[in-house]
C-alpha positions in Angstrom: 19.2 -13.8 18.3 20.6 -15.4 21.4 18.6 -14.8 24.6 20.8 -15.3 27.7 20.3 -14.7 31.4 16.6 -14.0 31.2 14.5 -15.8 33.8 10.9 -16.5 33.2 8.7 -13.5 33.8 5.4 -11.9 32.7 4.6 -8.4 31.6 1.4 -6.6 32.1 1.7 -4.0 29.3 -1.2 -2.0 30.7 1.1 -1.2 33.7 4.0 0.1 31.6 4.0 3.9 31.4 3.9 5.0 27.7 6.4 7.5 26.2 5.2 9.7 23.4 7.2 10.0 20.1 6.1 12.6 17.5 6.1 11.5 13.9 6.2 13.8 10.9 2.4 13.5 11.4 0.7 11.9 14.3 2.4 10.2 17.2 3.5 6.9 18.6 3.1 5.7 22.2 5.8 3.2 23.2 5.5 0.9 26.2 9.0 -0.5 26.5 10.8 -3.2 28.5 14.5 -3.7 28.3 15.9 -7.2 29.0 19.7 -6.8 28.6 20.3 -6.0 24.9 16.8 -7.1 24.0 14.2 -4.3 23.7 10.5 -5.4 23.7 7.8 -2.8 23.0 4.0 -2.5 22.6 3.6 0.4 20.2 0.4 2.3 19.3 0.4 4.6 16.3 -2.3 7.3 16.0 -4.4 7.5 12.9 -2.5 9.5 10.3 0.9 8.6 11.8 4.0 9.0 9.5 7.4 8.3 10.9 9.8 11.2 10.8 12.8 9.1 9.8 13.9 6.1 7.9 14.7 3.3 10.4 17.8 1.1 10.0 17.2 -0.9 13.2 16.3 -4.6 12.9 13.0 -5.7 14.2 10.5 -8.5 14.5 7.2 -6.8 14.4 3.6 -8.2 14.8 0.5 -6.2 14.0 -2.1 -6.7 16.7 -4.7 -4.2 15.6 -5.3 -1.6 12.9 -3.2 -1.4 9.7 0.5 -0.7 9.4 2.0 0.5 6.1 5.7 0.0 5.7 7.7 1.6 2.9 11.2 0.4 2.1 13.8 2.8 0.8 13.9 0.9 -2.6 10.2 1.8 -3.1 8.6 -1.5 -2.1 5.5 -1.1 0.1 3.8 -3.6 2.4 0.5 -3.5 4.4 0.2 -5.4 7.6 -3.1 -6.2 9.2 -3.8 -8.0 12.5 -2.0 -11.3 12.7 0.7 -10.4 10.1 4.3 -9.7 10.9 7.6 -8.7 9.4 11.2 -9.2 10.2 14.3 -7.3 9.1 18.0 -7.3 10.1 19.9 -4.3 11.5 21.2 -2.1 8.6 19.6 -4.4 6.0 16.8 -2.4 4.4 15.8 1.1 5.6 12.1 1.3 6.3 9.5 3.8 7.3 6.1 3.3 9.0 2.8 5.0 8.5 -0.9 4.2 9.1 -4.1 5.9 7.9 -6.3 4.3 10.7 -3.9 3.7 13.6 -2.1 0.5 14.6 -1.1 -1.5 17.6 2.2 -3.4 17.3 4.4 -5.8 19.3 8.0 -5.2 18.5 11.2 -7.1 19.5 14.6 -5.6 18.6 
């Protein structure tokens, strides 16, 4: 990742209007800031959320609250709790998110 032409700034995520994204079950609320090609999000998954797609986008993701379950297309499964993160490259390993209890995430992609 190369971050160019980005002056110092702060973000009050409480002031960013969320957009709602339906899952196969539950929903996600995204608060998104775009800095050139860099997308930064605060994401809240509702309890019972299951993504409606397999994601191929690369991310760096930090779990801030709750519990995030991530399933890879090859069958491996991971559970993130607050303070844990994952990273994956674009088009590297398709993954799908779910949560039984809800989760709050900080995502850079």
